[in-house]
C-alpha positions in Angstrom: 9.3 -23.5 -6.6 10.3 -25.2 -3.3 9.8 -22.8 -0.3 13.2 -22.1 1.4 12.4 -19.1 3.6 8.6 -19.8 3.7 5.3 -18.8 1.9 4.5 -15.1 1.0 0.9 -13.7 -0.2 1.2 -10.1 -1.6 -1.9 -8.4 -2.6 -2.0 -5.7 -5.2 0.5 -7.5 -7.2 -0.2 -6.4 -10.8 1.9 -3.3 -10.5 3.8 -0.9 -8.2 5.2 -2.0 -4.8 3.1 -5.1 -5.0 4.8 -6.6 -8.2 8.3 -5.6 -7.2 7.7 -7.1 -3.7 6.7 -10.3 -5.3 9.8 -10.4 -7.4 12.1 -9.5 -4.5 10.6 -12.1 -2.1 10.9 -14.8 -4.7 14.5 -13.6 -5.3 15.1 -14.1 -1.5 13.9 -17.6 -1.5 10.1 -17.5 -0.7 7.4 -19.3 -2.4 5.2 -16.4 -3.7 1.6 -16.1 -4.4 0.7 -12.7 -6.2 -2.7 -11.9 -5.9 -4.6 -9.4 -7.8 -8.3 -8.6 -8.6 -7.8 -8.9 -12.5 -5.3 -11.7 -13.3 -5.3 -10.6 -17.1 -3.3 -7.7 -15.9 -0.3 -9.8 -14.9 1.8 -9.0 -17.8 4.2 -6.7 -16.0 4.6 -9.1 -12.9 5.4 -12.0 -15.6 8.0 -9.7 -17.4 9.5 -8.7 -14.1 9.7 -12.2 -12.8 11.2 -13.6 -16.1 13.9 -10.9 -15.9 14.8 -11.7 -12.5 14.7 -15.4 -13.2 12.2 -16.2 -10.5 8.7 -17.7 -10.7 5.5 -16.7 -8.8 2.0 -18.1 -8.6 -0.7 -15.7 -9.6 -4.3 -16.0 -7.9 -7.4 -13.8 -8.3 -8.2 -12.1 -5.1 -10.5 -9.0 -4.8 -9.9 -7.6 -1.2 -13.3 -6.0 -1.2 -15.0 -9.4 -1.5 -15.3 -11.8 1.6 -15.9 -14.9 -0.7 -12.8 -14.0 -3.1 -10.5 -13.6 -0.1 -11.8 -16.7 1.5 -11.3 -18.8 -2.0 -7.7 -17.2 -2.4 -6.4 -18.2 1.0 -8.3 -21.6 1.1 -6.2 -22.4 -2.3 -2.9 -21.2 -0.5 -3.4 -23.2 2.6 -4.5 -26.3 0.6 -1.5 -25.7 -1.7 1.3 -24.6 0.6 0.0 -25.5 3.9 0.6 -22.2 5.5 1.2 -18.4 5.1 4.4 -17.2 6.7 4.5 -13.5 5.2 1.4 -11.3 4.3 2.0 -8.0 2.5 -1.2 -6.0 2.3 -0.5 -3.7 -0.5 -3.8 -3.4 -2.5 -5.1 0.0 -3.0 -5.6 3.1 -5.0 -5.9 6.8 -4.8 -9.2 9.2 -5.3 -8.3 12.8 -5.7 -10.6 15.7 -4.9 -11.5 18.2 -2.4 -13.7 16.9 0.3 -16.6 18.9 -1.0 -16.4 17.3 -4.5 -16.0 13.7 -3.2 -19.2 11.7 -2.9 -19.9 9.6 0.2 -19.9 6.5 -2.3 -16.3 7.5 -3.3 -15.2 7.6 0.3 -16.7 4.4 1.1 -15.2 2.7 -2.0 -11.7 4.1 -1.0 -12.1 2.6 2.7 -13.6 -0.7 1.3 -10.4 -1.3 -0.6 -7.6 0.5 1.3 -8.6 0.0 4.9 -11.3 -3.0 4.9 -9.6 -4.9 2.3 -6.5 -4.9 4.5 -8.5 -6.1 7.4 -10.0 -9.1 5.3 -6.7 -10.6 4.3 -5.1 -10.1 7.9 -8.0 -11.8 9.5 -7.6 -14.5 6.8 -4.0 -15.4 8.1 -4.3 -14.6 11.7 -5.5 -18.0 13.0 -2.7 -20.1 11.3 0.1 -17.6 12.4 -1.0 -17.6 15.9 -1.3 -21.4 16.0 2.3 -21.6 14.6 3.4 -18.9 16.8 5.2 -17.2 13.8 4.4 -14.8 10.9 4.9 -11.4 9.6 2.1 -9.1 8.7 3.4 -6.2 6.3 0.9 -3.3 5.9 1.9 -0.9 3.1 1.0 2.7 4.4 2.0 6.2 3.3 3.8 9.3 4.1 0.1 10.7 3.7 -0.3 9.9 7.5 2.0 12.5 8.8 2.0 14.8 5.4 -1.5 14.9 4.6 -2.4 17.2 1.8 -5.4 18.9 0.0 -7.3 16.6 -2.5 -6.2 13.4 -0.7 -8.3 13.4 2.3 -10.0 10.1 1.5 -6.9 8.1 0.6 -4.8 9.6 3.6 -7.7 8.9 6.0 -7.6 5.3 4.8 -4.0 4.9 5.5 -4.4 6.7 9.0 -7.0 4.1 9.7 -4.7 1.4 8.8 -1.8 2.6 11.0 -3.9 2.7 14.1 -5.4 -0.6 13.2 -1.8 -1.9 12.5 -0.5 -0.6 15.7 -3.3 -2.1 17.8 -2.9 -5.4 16.0 0.8 -5.5 16.8 0.2 -5.4 20.4 -2.3 -8.1 20.2 -0.1 -10.4 18.2 3.4 -9.8 19.1 3.4 -12.1 22.2 2.4 -15.0 19.9 5.3 -14.5 18.0 3.3 -12.5 14.9 5.0 -9.3 14.1 3.0 -6.4 12.3 4.9 -3.8 10.5 3.9 -0.7 8.7 6.1 0.5 5.9 5.6 4.3 5.2 6.7 4.9 1.4 7.6 8.4 0.3 6.7 9.5 -3.4 7.7 7.2 -6.1 6.3 7.3 -9.7 4.4 4.2 -9.6 1.0 3.4 -11.2 -0.8 4.7 -8.2 -0.2 8.1 -9.7 -1.1 7.0 -13.3 -3.0 3.9 -14.0 -4.5 3.2 -10.6 -5.4 7.1 -9.7 -8.9 8.1 -9.7 -10.5 11.6 -9.8 -13.4 12.4 -7.7 -16.8 13.0 -9.7 -16.7 16.8 -8.4 -13.1 17.3 -9.3 -13.7 17.1 -13.3 -16.7 19.2 -13.0 -15.9 22.8 -14.4 -19.0 24.1 -12.2 -17.1 23.0 -9.0 -16.1 26.0 -6.7 -12.9 24.1 -6.3 -12.3 23.3 -10.0 -9.4 25.8 -10.8 -7.7 25.1 -7.4 -8.1 21.5 -8.1 -6.4 22.0 -11.3 -3.5 24.0 -9.8 -3.0 21.6 -7.0 -3.0 18.6 -9.3 -0.4 20.1 -11.6 1.7 20.9 -8.4 1.4 17.3 -7.3 2.3 15.7 -10.7 5.5 17.9 -10.8 6.7 16.5 -7.5 6.1 13.1 -8.5 8.1 13.8 -11.8 10.9 15.0 -9.7 10.9 11.7 -8.0 11.2 9.8 -11.3 14.9 8.6 -10.4 13.5 7.3 -6.9 13.6 3.5 -7.0 10.6 1.8 -5.8 12.4 -1.5 -5.2 13.7 0.3 -2.0 10.2 -0.5 -0.7 10.3 -4.0 -1.9 13.6 -4.5 -0.4 12.3 -3.2 2.7 9.6 -5.8 2.6 12.1 -8.4 2.3 14.1 -7.2 5.2 11.0 -7.0 7.4 9.9 -10.7 6.1 13.2 -12.0 7.1 14.1 -10.2 10.3 14.1 -11.7 13.7 12.3 -8.9 15.3 11.0 -6.3 12.6 10.0 -2.8 14.2 6.7 -1.7 13.9 7.3 1.2 11.6 9.9 1.8 8.6 10.0 5.0 6.5 11.4 4.5 3.1 12.7 7.2 0.6 14.7 10.0 1.3 11.7 12.6 0.8 9.9 10.5 3.8 12.8 10.7 6.0 13.1 14.4 5.5 9.4 15.2 5.6 8.4 13.4 8.8 10.6 15.5 11.1 10.0 18.6 9.3 6.3 18.4 9.4 6.4 17.6 13.1 8.1 20.9 13.8 6.5 23.1 11.0 3.9 25.5 12.4 0.4 25.0 11.1 0.2 28.7 9.6 3.5 28.0 7.6 1.7 25.1 6.0 -1.5 26.6 5.2 0.3 29.7 3.8 2.2 27.5 1.6 -0.8 25.5 0.4 -2.7 28.7 -0.2 0.0 30.2 -2.5 -0.2 26.8 -4.4 -4.1 26.8 -4.7 -4.6 30.5 -5.4 -1.6 30.5 -8.0 
């Protein structure tokens, strides 16, 4: 497919926001390289692209590997000559109380969600700076301002990504490279199902937090089910808006719950939040 609006690379494209962003960017006229750690899991993407009448090129890319990232972007640069838009979306969530989550599980969460984002950003920065043009889109989360029990590792990675992105924006904006953080609310995507992981201690009945964890998980899944009608394509369409904007903003909230939660959490006393969480955990 001939590039009309530029070349876009998306990580974590096998499902969820990444898959939908690939389709919407291709629909908008971008030449799309959909990357994923396991290309054999491309069925959902292929079906969505076929339904939309667009085509994307799938590449293997493991964001936790320097060699894999280098190989993928070498291919893109050799094939297309440039990267105009990077969507850093690859990630997963590990659930569990801090006491039940091992240090290795924390490290693995950061390796994918944070350091993986840094790796792919560094792969595109030199070319974007030289051309004085580019869009770097980092998929964040409402967890950065609405952190909840059992998601400390995941929310910490997103908070780190936000600080990284804000600093990066200040470093690159004067070179014509715009960094944007998209903060989605809750959508019933694979991050809550196929891509969700439970901490080692969370599934151990001997954990002192086992019963509390079971209650919190049931409560969280009820909230996800309530958002079944929320269309995750809202996030993909925001990605296209940022990719095509002359001067995109640093942050965008996406989702009705996100737009409500951010101002509410900003004025809610800590004691009120603590009481609400205690009621859920204690039953």
